[in-house]
N, C-alpha and C positions, 0 to 999 in steps of 0.2 A: 582197240583202244585208240581213240582219236586224240590228237594233240591239240590242245586249245591254247591260243595265243592270248596273252593278257595285254590290254592296251595300257600304256603308261598313264599315270595320274596327270591330269592337266596342271600346268604350272600356275601357282597362285597369281592373281592379278595384282598390279601395283596397289590398287585400293585395298584389297584384302590384306596385303602385306603391311600397309600403313595402319589398318585397323588392328591387326594382331600386335604390331609394335606399340600402338597406343594402349591397348589392353594390358600388355606386359608392363609398360611403364606405370600405368595406374596401379597394377597389382604390386609392383615393387615399391611404389610410393606408400601404399597402404601398409605393407609389411614393415617398411622403415619407420613409419609413424607409430605403428603399434609397438615396435621394439623400443623406440625412444620413449614412448609413453610408459611402458612397463619399467624401464630403467629409472625414469624420473620419479615414478610412483614409489619404487623401491627405495631410492635415495630419500625422498620425502618422508616415507614411513620410518626409515632408520632415524632421521633427524627428529621426527615427532616422538619416537620411543625414547631417544636420548634426552630430549627436552623434558619428557614426562618423568623419566628417572631422576634427572637433575633437579626438577622441581620438587619431587617427592623427597629427595635427600635434603634439599634446602629447608623444606617445611619440617622435616624430622629434626634437623639441627636446631631450628628455631624453637621447636617444642622441647628439646632436651636441655637447652641452655638455662632456662629458668629453673628447671628441676635440679640441674647441677649447682646453680647458685643457691638454691634452698638447702641442698645437702651441705654445701660449703659453710653456710651460715650456722647450720646445726652442729658443726664439728666443734 
């Protein structure tokens, strides 16, 4: 059985290190942008749902008021 020696991996060059750092920064920026976009979308969707519910309630109240007035007149 012969012993084989393994040569150590060559150290990355400064250019490769800079490229990897740049790619990591771009990936982090994309991840942050996606997270912010999802949060903003969720907040916007919540406000839109609340506005829709409030608008529906407002329309329902406007619809019921004349009916209540008619009932009051008939009493």
